[in-house]
DRENDRENMAR-167511 format. One line per 3 residues: number of its first residue (from 0); their letters; for each residue x, y, z of C-alpha. Coordinates in Angstrom, 1 decimal. Example, Ala and Ser with C-alpha at 12.3 -4.5 7.8 and 13.67 -1.06 7.14 Angstrom:
0> as> 12.3/-4.5/7.8; 13.7/-1.1/7.1
This chain:
0> mkr> 0.0/0.0/0.0; 1.0/3.6/-0.1; 2.5/3.3/3.4
3> ata> -0.7/5.2/4.3; 0.1/8.1/6.6; 2.3/6.6/9.3
6> waw> 3.4/3.6/7.2; 5.0/6.1/4.7; 6.5/8.0/7.5
9> aga> 7.6/4.8/9.4; 9.2/3.3/6.3; 11.1/6.5/5.5
12> aiv> 12.2/6.8/9.1; 13.4/3.1/9.3; 15.4/3.6/6.1
15> lia> 17.0/6.8/7.4; 17.9/5.3/10.7; 19.1/2.0/9.3
18> ala> 21.2/3.9/6.8; 22.4/6.3/9.5; 20.9/9.1/7.4
21> vsv> 19.0/10.5/10.3; 18.5/14.0/11.5; 20.8/13.6/14.4
24> haw> 20.2/15.7/17.4; 22.1/16.5/20.6; 21.7/17.9/24.0
27> rag> 23.8/18.8/27.0; 21.9/18.2/30.2; 21.5/21.3/32.3
30> dap> 23.2/23.6/29.8; 21.4/26.6/28.2; 22.8/29.4/26.1
33> pda> 23.4/32.7/28.0; 20.3/34.8/28.2; 18.0/31.9/27.4
36> gaa> 14.4/33.0/28.2; 15.3/36.6/28.5; 13.0/38.2/26.0
39> asr> 13.8/41.6/24.4; 11.0/44.0/24.4; 12.2/46.0/21.4
42> hdg> 14.0/45.5/18.1; 17.3/46.7/19.6; 20.2/45.9/17.2
45> ala> 21.2/44.2/14.0; 20.7/40.4/14.0; 23.1/38.9/11.4
48> lrw> 25.7/36.2/11.2; 29.3/37.0/10.7; 31.6/35.4/8.1
51> hag> 35.3/36.0/8.0; 37.7/34.1/5.7; 40.2/32.2/7.8
54> seq> 38.1/32.2/11.0; 38.5/29.0/13.0; 36.5/27.5/15.9
57> qyd> 35.4/24.2/17.4; 32.0/23.0/18.7; 31.0/20.4/21.3
60> vrt> 28.3/18.1/19.8; 26.4/15.3/21.5; 23.3/13.6/20.1
63> dst> 20.3/11.8/21.4; 17.5/10.6/19.1; 14.9/7.9/19.8
66> frm> 12.6/6.3/17.2; 9.6/4.2/18.4; 7.1/2.3/16.3
69> ntt> 4.3/0.2/17.5; 1.1/-1.3/16.1; -1.9/-3.3/17.2
72> apg> -2.4/-4.5/13.6; -2.3/-8.3/13.3; 0.8/-9.7/11.7
75> aaq> 2.8/-6.5/11.9; 6.5/-7.4/11.5; 8.0/-4.6/13.6
78> agq> 5.6/-4.0/16.4; 7.1/-2.2/19.4; 10.5/-1.5/17.8
81> tia> 12.7/1.1/19.4; 16.0/2.5/18.1; 18.1/4.9/20.1
84> iel> 20.9/6.9/18.3; 23.6/8.9/20.0; 26.5/10.8/18.6
87> egv> 29.1/12.8/20.4; 32.3/14.5/19.2; 34.0/17.8/18.4
90> ldf> 33.2/19.7/15.2; 36.1/21.5/13.6; 35.1/24.6/11.7
93> rtl> 37.0/26.9/9.4; 35.6/29.6/7.0; 37.4/29.0/3.8
96> eag> 35.7/31.8/1.7; 33.5/34.7/2.7; 31.5/36.9/0.3
99> atd> 28.6/39.3/0.4; 25.9/36.6/-0.3; 27.5/33.3/0.9
102> alv> 30.4/31.6/2.7; 32.3/28.4/2.1; 33.0/26.5/5.3
105> gmr> 35.2/23.5/6.0; 33.9/21.1/8.7; 35.2/17.8/10.3
108> lss> 34.1/15.7/13.2; 36.9/14.7/15.5; 36.7/12.2/18.4
111> vtl> 33.4/11.2/17.1; 31.4/8.2/18.4; 28.1/7.0/17.0
114> ris> 26.0/4.5/19.0; 22.9/2.8/17.7; 21.0/1.2/20.6
117> gat> 24.2/1.2/22.6; 26.4/-0.4/19.9; 29.2/1.4/18.1
120> dap> 31.3/0.5/15.0; 34.9/1.7/14.5; 34.8/1.9/10.7
123> tnl> 31.6/4.0/10.8; 33.2/6.4/13.4; 36.3/6.7/11.2
126> alg> 34.2/7.5/8.1; 32.2/10.2/9.9; 35.6/11.9/10.7
129> qpf> 36.2/12.7/7.0; 36.4/16.4/6.1; 33.6/18.0/4.2
132> rvr> 32.6/21.5/3.0; 29.3/23.4/3.3; 28.4/26.5/1.3
135> fna> 26.1/28.7/3.5; 23.8/31.5/2.4; 24.7/34.7/4.3
138> ngm> 21.6/34.2/6.6; 22.9/30.8/7.8; 20.9/28.4/5.5
141> pal> 23.2/25.6/4.1; 22.9/25.6/0.3; 25.4/23.0/-0.9
144> fef> 27.4/20.1/0.6; 30.7/18.8/-0.9; 32.3/15.5/0.1
147> pag> 35.5/13.7/-0.8; 35.5/10.5/-3.0; 35.2/7.2/-1.1
150> lsr> 32.6/8.5/1.5; 29.4/6.4/1.2; 26.0/8.0/0.5
153> ehr> 24.8/6.9/4.0; 27.7/8.6/5.8; 27.3/11.8/3.7
156> dvl> 23.7/11.9/4.8; 24.6/11.6/8.5; 27.0/14.6/8.1
159> enl> 24.5/16.7/6.0; 21.6/16.1/8.4; 23.8/16.9/11.4
162> vrt> 24.4/20.4/9.9; 20.8/20.7/8.9; 19.8/20.0/12.5
165> fqv> 21.2/23.4/13.4; 20.2/25.3/10.2; 18.8/28.8/10.5
168> alk> 17.5/31.4/8.2; 18.0/34.7/10.1; 16.4/38.0/9.3
171> dep> 16.7/41.4/11.0; 13.1/41.4/12.1; 11.1/40.8/15.3
174> twt> 9.4/37.7/13.8; 9.4/35.9/10.5; 8.6/32.5/8.9
177> tqe> 10.5/30.4/6.5; 10.3/27.1/4.6; 13.3/24.9/5.2
180> psa> 14.4/21.5/3.7; 15.2/18.5/6.0; 15.8/14.8/5.6
183> ngv> 12.1/14.2/5.9; 10.8/16.9/3.6; 10.2/20.7/3.8
186> yea> 8.9/22.2/7.0; 7.5/25.6/7.9; 9.4/27.4/10.7
189> ayl> 8.5/30.4/12.8; 11.3/32.6/14.3; 11.0/35.0/17.3
192> rkg> 13.7/37.4/18.2; 14.4/37.5/21.9; 17.3/40.0/21.9
195> vaq> 20.3/41.3/20.0; 21.8/37.8/19.8; 19.1/35.4/20.9
198> vek> 16.4/33.8/18.7; 13.8/31.1/19.2; 12.7/28.9/16.4
201> tkk> 9.7/26.6/16.2; 8.9/24.0/13.4; 5.2/24.4/12.7
204> ryl> 4.4/21.8/10.2; 5.6/19.7/7.2; 4.5/20.9/3.8
207> paa> 3.3/18.7/0.9; 5.6/18.5/-2.1; 4.7/20.9/-4.9
210> eap> 3.0/19.4/-7.9; 2.9/16.0/-6.3; 0.1/13.9/-4.7
213> kda> -0.5/15.1/-1.2; 0.5/12.5/1.4; -0.8/12.6/5.0
216> lpd> 1.9/14.6/6.8; 3.3/13.8/10.3; 2.7/16.1/13.3
219> ias> 5.8/18.0/14.5; 6.4/20.0/17.7; 9.7/21.6/18.4
222> het> 11.4/24.3/20.5; 14.8/25.6/19.4; 16.9/28.4/20.9
225> lri> 20.0/29.8/19.3; 22.6/32.4/20.1; 25.0/34.3/17.8
228> dar> 28.3/36.0/18.9; 30.0/39.0/17.2; 33.3/37.3/17.7
231> rdw> 32.3/34.0/16.0; 31.3/32.9/12.5; 28.0/31.0/12.1
234> iaa> 26.1/30.3/15.3; 27.6/30.3/18.8; 25.2/27.9/20.4
237> mtv> 21.8/26.1/19.7; 19.5/23.7/21.4; 16.8/21.7/19.8
240> eet> 13.9/19.6/21.3; 11.6/18.0/18.8; 8.9/15.3/18.6
243> vrs> 7.5/13.9/15.4; 4.4/11.7/15.5; 2.2/10.0/13.0
246> gdp> -0.4/7.3/12.8; -2.6/5.5/10.2; -5.9/3.6/10.0
249> tgl> -4.1/0.2/10.3; -3.0/1.0/13.9; 0.6/1.7/13.1
252> ave> 2.0/4.6/15.1; 5.4/6.3/15.0; 7.1/8.7/17.4
255> irn> 10.5/10.2/17.0; 12.0/12.2/19.8; 15.1/14.3/19.2
258> ras> 17.2/16.5/21.4; 20.0/18.6/20.1; 22.6/21.1/21.1
261> iev> 25.8/22.5/19.7; 28.0/25.0/21.5; 31.3/26.7/20.5
264> rpg> 34.2/25.7/22.7; 36.0/28.4/24.8; 39.0/30.1/23.2
267> lat> 39.8/30.6/19.5; 40.9/27.4/17.8; 43.9/27.3/15.4
270> qar> 43.7/24.4/13.0; 46.9/22.6/12.1; 48.2/23.1/8.6
273> eav> 47.4/19.4/7.7; 43.8/20.0/8.9; 43.4/23.0/6.7
276> daw> 44.8/21.2/3.7; 42.3/18.3/4.2; 39.6/20.7/3.0
279> rfv> 41.2/21.1/-0.4; 39.8/17.8/-1.7; 38.1/17.6/-5.1
282> asa> 34.4/17.1/-4.5; 32.9/13.8/-5.8; 29.5/13.0/-7.2
285> rpa> 26.9/11.5/-4.8; 27.2/7.7/-4.9; 24.2/5.3/-5.2
288> pgs> 22.5/4.1/-2.0; 24.3/1.3/-0.4; 27.5/1.7/-2.4
291> igp> 30.4/0.3/-0.5; 33.2/0.1/-3.1; 34.2/0.0/-6.7
294> atp> 32.3/-2.1/-9.3; 33.2/-5.8/-9.5; 33.4/-8.0/-12.6
297> plt> 30.1/-9.8/-13.6; 29.3/-12.9/-11.7; 28.4/-16.3/-13.1
300> pgq> 24.9/-17.6/-12.1; 26.6/-20.0/-9.6; 28.7/-17.2/-8.2
303> are> 25.7/-15.0/-7.9; 23.8/-17.6/-5.9; 26.7/-18.2/-3.7
306> rmr> 27.1/-14.5/-3.1; 23.4/-14.2/-2.4; 23.5/-16.9/0.3
309> adl> 26.6/-15.4/1.9; 25.0/-11.9/1.9; 21.8/-13.2/3.4
312> aal> 23.7/-14.9/6.2; 25.6/-11.7/6.8; 22.4/-9.7/6.9
315> dga> 20.9/-12.2/9.4; 23.9/-11.9/11.7; 24.3/-8.1/11.4
318> tqa> 23.3/-6.0/14.5; 24.0/-2.7/12.8; 24.5/-1.2/9.3
321> rhv> 22.0/-3.8/8.0; 21.2/-1.4/5.2; 24.6/-2.3/3.6
324> wvh> 23.5/-6.0/3.1; 20.0/-5.0/2.1; 21.4/-2.9/-0.8
327> rlr> 24.0/-5.5/-1.7; 21.2/-8.1/-2.1; 19.1/-5.5/-4.0
330> dll> 21.9/-4.9/-6.4; 22.5/-8.6/-6.8; 18.9/-9.2/-7.7
333> ltd> 19.2/-6.7/-10.5; 21.9/-8.8/-12.2; 20.0/-12.1/-12.5
336> gel> 16.3/-12.6/-13.1; 16.3/-16.0/-11.4; 17.6/-14.7/-8.1
339> paa> 14.4/-13.2/-6.6; 12.7/-16.7/-6.3; 16.0/-18.2/-5.2
342> llk> 16.3/-15.6/-2.4; 12.9/-16.5/-1.0; 13.9/-20.2/-1.1
345> amd> 17.2/-19.4/0.6; 15.4/-17.5/3.3; 13.5/-20.6/4.2
348> dqg> 16.4/-23.0/3.8; 18.7/-20.9/6.0; 16.2/-20.4/8.7
351> vsd> 16.8/-16.7/9.1; 15.3/-14.6/11.9; 11.9/-12.9/11.5
354> rtr> 13.6/-9.5/11.3; 15.7/-10.7/8.3; 12.6/-12.2/6.7
357> adv> 11.0/-8.7/6.8; 14.2/-7.3/5.2; 14.1/-9.8/2.4
360> ylv> 10.7/-8.5/1.3; 12.2/-5.0/1.4; 15.0/-6.2/-0.9
363> lel> 12.4/-7.5/-3.3; 10.5/-4.2/-3.2; 13.7/-2.2/-3.8
366> agt> 14.7/-4.4/-6.7; 11.2/-4.0/-8.2; 12.0/-6.0/-11.3
369> pqa> 9.2/-8.0/-13.1; 10.9/-11.2/-11.7; 10.9/-9.7/-8.2
372> qka> 7.3/-8.8/-8.5; 6.5/-12.3/-9.8; 8.1/-13.8/-6.7
375> lve> 6.0/-11.6/-4.5; 2.8/-12.5/-6.4; 3.5/-16.2/-5.8
378> vis> 3.8/-15.5/-2.1; 0.4/-13.7/-1.8; -1.4/-16.0/-4.2
381> gsa> -0.2/-19.3/-2.7; -1.1/-21.0/0.6; 2.3/-21.9/1.9
384> atp> 3.4/-18.5/3.2; 2.4/-17.3/6.7; -0.2/-14.5/7.0
387> tdr> 2.7/-12.2/8.2; 4.8/-12.9/5.1; 1.8/-12.5/2.8
390> rra> 1.2/-9.0/4.3; 4.9/-8.2/3.8; 4.7/-9.3/0.2
393> iva> 1.5/-7.1/-0.3; 3.2/-4.1/1.1; 6.3/-4.7/-1.0
396> lag> 4.2/-4.9/-4.2; 2.6/-1.6/-3.3; 6.0/0.0/-2.9
399> vaq> 7.6/-1.0/-6.3; 8.2/1.9/-8.6; 6.7/0.3/-11.7
402> ptt> 4.0/-2.3/-10.9; 3.3/-4.9/-13.5; -0.2/-5.7/-14.7
405> asi> 0.2/-9.1/-13.2; 1.0/-7.5/-9.8; -2.1/-5.3/-10.0
408> eal> -4.3/-8.2/-11.0; -3.0/-10.3/-8.1; -3.8/-7.5/-5.6
411> wsl> -7.3/-7.1/-7.1; -7.9/-10.8/-6.8; -6.9/-10.8/-3.2
414> srs> -8.9/-7.7/-2.4; -12.1/-9.1/-3.9; -11.8/-12.2/-1.8
417> gts> -12.9/-10.1/1.1; -16.3/-9.4/-0.3; -17.8/-12.7/0.8
420> erg> -18.0/-14.1/4.3; -17.3/-17.6/2.9; -13.7/-18.1/2.3
423> rdp> -12.8/-14.5/3.3; -9.1/-13.9/3.1; -7.8/-12.1/6.2
426> tag> -5.3/-10.1/4.1; -7.9/-8.8/1.7; -8.1/-5.4/3.4
429> tat> -4.3/-5.0/3.2; -4.5/-5.7/-0.5; -7.2/-3.1/-0.9
432> lal> -5.1/-0.4/0.8; -2.1/-1.5/-1.3; -4.1/-0.8/-4.5
435> ggv> -4.3/2.8/-3.4; -0.5/2.9/-3.2; -0.3/1.4/-6.6
438> gqr> -2.6/4.2/-7.9; -0.2/6.8/-6.5; 2.7/5.3/-8.5
441> lia> 0.6/5.1/-11.7; -0.2/8.8/-11.3; 3.4/9.6/-10.8
444> sqd> 4.4/7.8/-14.0; 1.3/9.1/-15.9; 0.3/5.5/-16.5
447> pry> -3.0/5.2/-18.4; -3.9/2.2/-16.3; -4.7/4.6/-13.4
450> asl> -8.1/5.5/-14.9; -9.4/2.0/-14.7; -7.9/1.5/-11.2
453> rad> -9.6/4.8/-10.0; -13.0/3.7/-11.4; -12.8/0.3/-9.7
456> lls> -11.7/1.8/-6.3; -14.6/4.2/-6.5; -17.0/1.4/-7.3
459> gal> -15.8/-0.5/-4.3; -16.2/2.5/-2.0; -19.7/3.4/-3.2
462> gga> -21.2/0.0/-3.6; -21.6/-3.2/-1.6; -23.1/-4.2/1.7
465> dsq> -20.0/-4.8/3.7; -19.1/-1.6/5.5; -15.6/-2.7/6.5
468> qra> -14.8/-3.6/2.9; -16.2/-0.3/1.7; -14.1/1.6/4.3
471> sfv> -11.0/-0.1/3.0; -11.7/1.1/-0.5; -12.2/4.7/0.9
474> yal> -8.9/4.5/2.6; -7.4/3.2/-0.7; -8.8/6.3/-2.5
477> gnt> -7.0/8.5/0.0; -3.8/6.5/-0.6; -3.8/7.4/-4.3
480> gda> -3.1/11.0/-3.4; -5.5/12.1/-6.2; -7.0/15.3/-4.9
483> sls> -9.7/15.2/-7.6; -11.4/12.4/-5.6; -12.4/14.7/-2.8
486> sai> -15.7/15.6/-4.4; -16.6/11.9/-4.7; -15.5/11.1/-1.1
489> apl> -17.2/14.0/0.7; -20.8/12.6/0.4; -19.6/9.5/2.3
492> lsd> -19.2/11.7/5.4; -23.0/11.1/5.9; -22.9/7.4/5.1
495> sap> -25.0/5.2/7.4; -21.9/3.2/8.5; -19.6/4.8/11.0
498> avr> -16.6/3.0/9.6; -17.2/4.5/6.2; -17.7/8.0/7.6
501> saa> -14.4/7.7/9.6; -12.6/6.5/6.5; -14.0/9.3/4.4
504> aqs> -12.8/11.9/7.0; -9.3/10.5/7.1; -9.0/10.2/3.4
507> lgt> -10.2/13.8/2.9; -7.6/14.9/5.4; -5.0/13.0/3.3
510> lgt> -6.1/14.5/0.0; -6.2/18.1/1.3; -8.7/19.4/3.8
513> daa> -9.4/22.8/2.1; -11.4/21.3/-0.7; -13.8/19.5/1.7
516> ada> -13.6/21.7/4.8; -17.2/22.8/4.6; -18.5/19.3/4.5
519> lva> -16.2/18.2/7.3; -17.4/21.1/9.6; -21.0/20.4/8.8
522> qlr> -20.6/16.7/9.7; -18.7/17.6/12.9; -21.6/19.7/14.1
525> qer> -24.0/16.7/13.8; -21.8/13.6/14.2; -22.7/11.5/17.3
528> vat> -20.1/8.7/17.1; -17.0/9.7/19.1; -14.5/7.9/16.9
531> vrg> -15.9/9.5/13.8; -15.7/12.9/15.5; -12.1/12.2/16.2
534> aia> -11.4/11.4/12.5; -13.2/14.6/11.4; -11.4/16.8/13.8
537> eal> -8.0/15.3/12.8; -8.8/16.0/9.1; -9.5/19.7/10.0
540> vsw> -6.0/20.1/11.5; -4.5/20.7/8.1; -7.1/23.3/7.1
543> tsp> -5.0/26.3/5.9; -7.7/29.0/6.2; -10.5/28.0/8.7
546> tps> -13.5/30.3/8.7; -14.7/32.3/11.8; -17.8/30.2/12.1
549> ama> -15.8/27.0/12.2; -13.4/28.4/14.8; -16.4/29.4/16.9
552> tir> -17.9/25.9/16.6; -14.6/24.3/17.8; -14.2/26.8/20.7
555> rdi> -17.7/26.1/21.8; -17.6/22.3/21.6; -14.0/21.4/22.7
558> gge> -14.8/21.7/26.4; -17.6/19.1/26.2; -15.9/16.8/23.8
561> ree> -15.5/13.4/25.5; -13.4/11.7/22.8; -9.7/12.4/23.6
564> rar> -8.6/11.9/20.0; -11.1/14.6/18.9; -10.2/16.9/21.7
567> lam> -6.6/16.7/20.9; -7.2/17.5/17.2; -9.6/20.3/18.1
570> aqv> -6.9/21.8/20.3; -4.4/21.6/17.5; -6.8/23.4/15.1
573> lgr> -7.2/26.2/17.7; -3.5/26.4/18.5; -2.3/26.5/14.9
576> nll> -4.6/29.4/14.1; -3.8/31.6/17.2; -2.4/34.5/15.1
579> ayp> -5.6/34.7/12.9; -7.9/34.0/15.9; -6.3/35.3/19.1
582> enr> -9.6/34.6/20.9; -8.6/30.9/20.7; -6.0/31.5/23.4
585> atl> -8.6/31.9/26.2; -10.2/28.6/25.2; -6.9/26.7/25.2
588> eal> -5.9/28.2/28.6; -9.2/27.1/30.0; -8.6/23.6/28.6
591> mrt> -5.2/23.5/30.3; -6.9/24.0/33.7; -9.4/21.2/33.2
594> eqn> -7.8/18.6/30.9; -6.9/15.3/32.5; -5.0/13.8/29.5
597> eqi> -1.3/14.4/29.8; -0.6/14.2/26.1; -3.3/16.8/25.3
600> rrq> -1.9/19.1/28.1; 1.6/18.9/26.7; 0.4/19.6/23.2
603> vas> -1.7/22.6/24.3; 1.2/24.0/26.3; 3.5/23.7/23.3
606> lla> 1.0/25.5/21.1; 0.6/28.3/23.5; 4.3/28.7/24.1
609> asr> 5.1/28.7/20.3; 2.7/31.6/19.7; 4.0/34.0/22.3
């Protein structure tokens, strides 16, 4: 499937963490930049970064990031998974060039240690100590990264995302907003000046990609404080606290907690001549994912199978850097059309762990060849595989870049098996959701097969007596990312089945709330089922220009709302629109005094603090 909502976010986060391409974050317990919390009452001095060619300094960096995914969905392969990532070291910094509009800076981590769930790897630490260059815009936003040859794509991503953790876009104004890129997409950030050298930054929300199907976006809450110093280039210190959450209709939930700080070390550093020369390298092109060395001569079929079995065993025994073996297997499958089926057989013959079985299906998805898809179709169509492996195969088929007609037909066959109580296949709903993800890929490639798929999904959503099956089709419509479907889905908000109404609300939120906001507000006013009210309220969170009457309705009803899910979403709607509707503040402050749910109190407190 599309990796609906949290599945998309979870899959992206797992790949980023497994590849070490995470937005690493740090924090020093008990430390805070000077003057933190001391707000300036006036615009009392120029706020700008300093760039001086030849300037040198060092920073202390320590990182702490925790990724948590859990689900109540049956057969979920990675339920309850937690990954902790820590990084600490010293960041060497030298301004190589300084101009009116930008500056070229050399950076290098020294004494660096990266830990993943407590484990560390000496070759990885050594790789992360390679010198690299960053070209900054004058306001502090990194614009270009340059790395030496031989540094893998994954290690480049770690270093780039470390710098982006502390990226800023300063203006000499009391407040301003920006749109900034990150590893997980583009987010909107709000800045508040607190003094001559003190600024607070808050990430408000992720933005959908331009001219692309709108995916459901995760919720983000952050608080960042930074300080600049007239004696120093770039920033002098910065702390980051951030939480990213997402969830989807299958029960999958993701939470990423990040803390970060960077602070310039006392004294003015002087880099050794050999350190300065290290930044004179010739920048190399970005290598392909998983690249670990130069190309090797073609393998014979027998050698390829032997390599496949060895790499599968290595993946099964790996406790970190598993992405290397996943990509090695993916690249191997691209060389021989017989290997996808052989890989599935080897997985059974070698008795690998359940975690490795899940990774094997990821390998097949990443390969995406017709032969890889054929192997996946055989898994979902046969009776030998476990329900868990069949779901993995379905998800993998939905993720391939160019689905074959045979793959689509196999998903349809499985989806339709859920329309009859007799012989109902328990994975039918998963297959239906997967068809929505297939639709998204057909749209992206302008494939004419999408028209037929769209019509069949609509038929399933609008017809039939099984409300759960119809709800699955409605979710699938949302998974396509096709905003033109909003007008067809909106009438389902008044369907007789609560499951269908809830699915309609969530899909409308996925496709873009603005086009269906009036219908959502109207249904919220009359909806009596708590879970459906929650889904409607969540859909309204992404409404970009809520009307006064809608705001008044939410202010009036939030105090009496019994469904916590709905109450939280309603609070988010009020909090995200405080600038346009300052009267929302009194309602949120009253909610803080009466609210019993800790998560809602934290969210409301964060919203109130961010708007001050």
